[in-house]
C-alpha positions as CSV (number, residue, x, y, z in Angstrom):
1,X,41.6,-40.8,10.1
2,X,43.8,-38.0,11.5
3,X,43.0,-36.7,14.9
4,X,43.1,-33.2,13.4
5,X,40.1,-34.1,11.3
6,X,37.9,-35.1,14.3
7,X,37.0,-31.6,15.3
8,X,35.9,-30.7,11.8
9,X,33.9,-33.9,11.6
10,X,32.2,-33.1,14.9
11,X,31.3,-29.6,13.7
12,X,29.8,-30.9,10.5
13,X,27.7,-33.5,12.3
14,X,26.6,-31.0,14.9
15,X,25.6,-28.4,12.2
16,X,23.5,-31.0,10.4
17,X,21.7,-31.8,13.7
18,X,20.9,-28.2,14.6
19,X,20.2,-27.0,11.0
20,X,16.6,-25.8,10.6
21,X,14.1,-28.3,9.4
22,X,13.1,-27.9,5.7
23,X,9.6,-26.6,5.2
24,X,7.3,-29.4,4.0
25,X,6.3,-29.1,0.4
26,X,2.7,-28.4,-0.5
27,X,3.0,-30.2,-3.8
28,X,0.4,-33.0,-4.0
29,X,-3.4,-33.6,-3.8
30,X,-5.4,-32.1,-1.0
31,X,-9.1,-32.7,-0.2
32,X,-11.2,-30.0,1.4
33,X,-12.2,-30.6,5.0
34,X,-13.6,-27.2,5.9
35,X,-14.4,-23.9,4.1
36,X,-15.2,-21.3,6.8
37,X,-15.6,-17.6,7.3
38,X,-14.1,-15.8,10.2
39,X,-16.6,-13.0,11.0
40,X,-15.4,-9.5,12.3
41,X,-16.7,-10.4,15.8
42,X,-14.4,-13.5,15.9
43,X,-17.1,-16.1,15.2
44,X,-16.2,-18.8,12.8
45,X,-19.0,-20.1,10.5
46,X,-19.3,-22.4,7.5
47,X,-18.9,-20.6,4.2
48,X,-20.1,-23.4,1.9
49,X,-22.6,-25.2,4.1
50,X,-22.2,-28.5,6.0
51,X,-19.8,-30.9,4.4
52,X,-18.4,-28.8,1.5
53,X,-16.6,-30.6,-1.3
54,X,-13.4,-29.6,-2.8
55,X,-10.0,-30.6,-4.2
56,X,-6.8,-28.7,-4.5
57,X,-3.8,-29.9,-6.6
58,X,-0.3,-28.3,-6.4
59,X,2.1,-29.8,-8.9
60,X,5.8,-29.9,-8.2
61,X,6.5,-27.7,-11.3
62,X,4.4,-24.8,-10.0
63,X,0.8,-25.2,-11.3
64,X,-2.3,-25.4,-9.1
65,X,-6.1,-25.9,-9.3
66,X,-8.5,-25.1,-6.5
67,X,-12.1,-26.3,-6.6
68,X,-14.6,-25.7,-3.7
69,X,-18.3,-26.5,-3.9
70,X,-21.3,-26.5,-1.5
71,X,-22.4,-30.1,-0.9
72,X,-26.0,-29.2,-1.6
73,X,-26.4,-27.4,-4.9
74,X,-29.6,-26.2,-6.6
75,X,-30.2,-28.2,-9.8
76,X,-31.5,-26.5,-12.9
77,X,-35.2,-27.4,-13.3
78,X,-34.9,-27.5,-17.1
79,X,-32.0,-30.0,-17.0
80,X,-30.2,-27.7,-19.5
81,X,-27.3,-25.5,-18.5
82,X,-28.2,-23.0,-21.2
83,X,-31.8,-22.7,-19.9
84,X,-31.4,-21.8,-16.3
85,X,-33.4,-19.2,-14.4
86,X,-31.7,-16.1,-13.0
87,X,-31.9,-17.7,-9.5
88,X,-30.4,-21.0,-10.7
89,X,-27.5,-19.1,-12.4
90,X,-27.0,-17.0,-9.2
91,X,-26.9,-20.1,-7.0
92,X,-24.5,-21.9,-9.4
93,X,-22.1,-19.0,-9.2
94,X,-22.3,-18.5,-5.4
95,X,-22.0,-22.3,-4.6
96,X,-18.5,-22.6,-6.1
97,X,-15.1,-21.1,-5.8
98,X,-12.8,-22.4,-8.6
99,X,-9.5,-21.0,-9.9
100,X,-6.2,-22.3,-11.5
101,X,-2.9,-21.0,-12.5
102,X,0.7,-20.9,-11.1
103,X,1.8,-20.7,-7.5
104,X,4.9,-20.0,-5.5
105,X,5.5,-20.6,-1.8
106,X,7.5,-18.4,0.6
107,X,8.2,-20.6,3.6
108,X,10.0,-17.8,5.5
109,X,6.9,-15.6,5.4
110,X,4.4,-18.6,5.4
111,X,2.6,-17.3,2.3
112,X,1.3,-18.9,-0.9
113,X,1.1,-16.6,-3.9
114,X,-1.6,-17.6,-6.4
115,X,-0.9,-16.3,-9.9
116,X,-4.5,-16.8,-11.1
117,X,-5.0,-17.5,-14.8
118,X,-8.8,-18.0,-14.6
119,X,-11.4,-18.1,-11.8
120,X,-15.1,-18.7,-11.4
121,X,-15.1,-15.1,-10.3
122,X,-14.0,-13.2,-13.5
123,X,-12.6,-10.3,-11.5
124,X,-9.8,-12.5,-10.3
125,X,-8.7,-13.5,-13.8
126,X,-5.0,-12.5,-14.4
127,X,-4.5,-11.4,-10.8
128,X,-2.0,-12.3,-8.1
129,X,-3.1,-13.1,-4.6
130,X,-0.9,-13.7,-1.6
131,X,-2.4,-15.8,1.2
132,X,-0.9,-16.7,4.6
133,X,-0.8,-20.4,5.2
134,X,-0.2,-23.0,7.9
135,X,0.8,-26.6,7.5
136,X,0.6,-29.0,10.3
137,X,1.3,-32.6,9.4
138,X,-1.2,-33.5,6.7
139,X,-3.3,-30.4,7.2
140,X,-2.9,-27.2,5.1
141,X,-4.9,-24.1,5.7
142,X,-4.9,-20.6,4.3
143,X,-6.8,-17.3,4.8
144,X,-8.1,-15.2,1.9
145,X,-8.1,-11.4,2.1
146,X,-11.1,-10.0,3.9
147,X,-14.3,-9.6,1.9
148,X,-16.2,-6.3,1.7
149,X,-18.3,-7.4,4.7
150,X,-15.1,-7.9,6.8
151,X,-15.3,-11.7,6.9
152,X,-12.2,-13.7,6.2
153,X,-12.5,-17.0,4.2
154,X,-10.5,-19.9,5.6
155,X,-9.7,-23.0,3.6
156,X,-8.7,-26.2,5.4
157,X,-7.4,-29.2,3.5
158,X,-6.1,-32.7,4.2
159,X,-3.2,-34.2,2.2
160,X,-4.2,-37.3,0.3
161,X,-1.5,-40.0,0.5
162,X,-1.1,-43.1,-1.6
163,X,-1.7,-45.2,1.5
164,X,-5.2,-43.9,2.2
165,X,-8.4,-43.6,0.2
166,X,-9.6,-40.0,-0.5
167,X,-11.8,-38.9,2.4
168,X,-14.5,-37.5,0.1
169,X,-17.7,-39.0,-1.1
170,X,-17.5,-39.6,-4.9
171,X,-13.7,-39.9,-5.1
172,X,-13.4,-43.5,-4.0
C-alpha cells in the first residue's frame, strides 16, 4: 500500500467512528407496559386501569396495528354482542383504543406519523396523526395530542424479541 494512501485510509476510518449512530428501527412487535395520562397539573395517572393489555406491530414495509385494552372489561350480560345494553356498549367503546394503517418515522424530529385507515374511534378514520416518540433500548413511548380536557395520553411499550417470551398474560 502506498504511503500516500494512508492519510485517506485514516480519514475514512475516523469518519466511520465519529459518524452519527443510526436511529433504531421501530419495526417489530411491541407489548404494552403502560397506558397513562399526563394531567394538566403534571400528575401522571393510569388511562386504562391497572395492568392494561396491548400489542403494537410495526412492519418493515410501513404498516402498523395498535391495540390497547383495559385489563378489566365489562362483559355483556346477554352473552350476545348484538344484545348489549347502552352501558355495556359505552364501556366496550371506552375500554379500548384500536387503530391500523400505514406509518412513517422521522428520526430527526423524533416523530411517528400514523396514517390511520380505521380506528375504534370513527372520527380518526382516514386521518393523519403525528406523535413525538422516544426509544430507549427495548422501550418505545409516544405522546398523543392533548384531549379536550387537557390530558395527554402516553403509550409505553416493550419490544418483544425472539429470545424472550411475551411479557403479557395470554400471549404465552
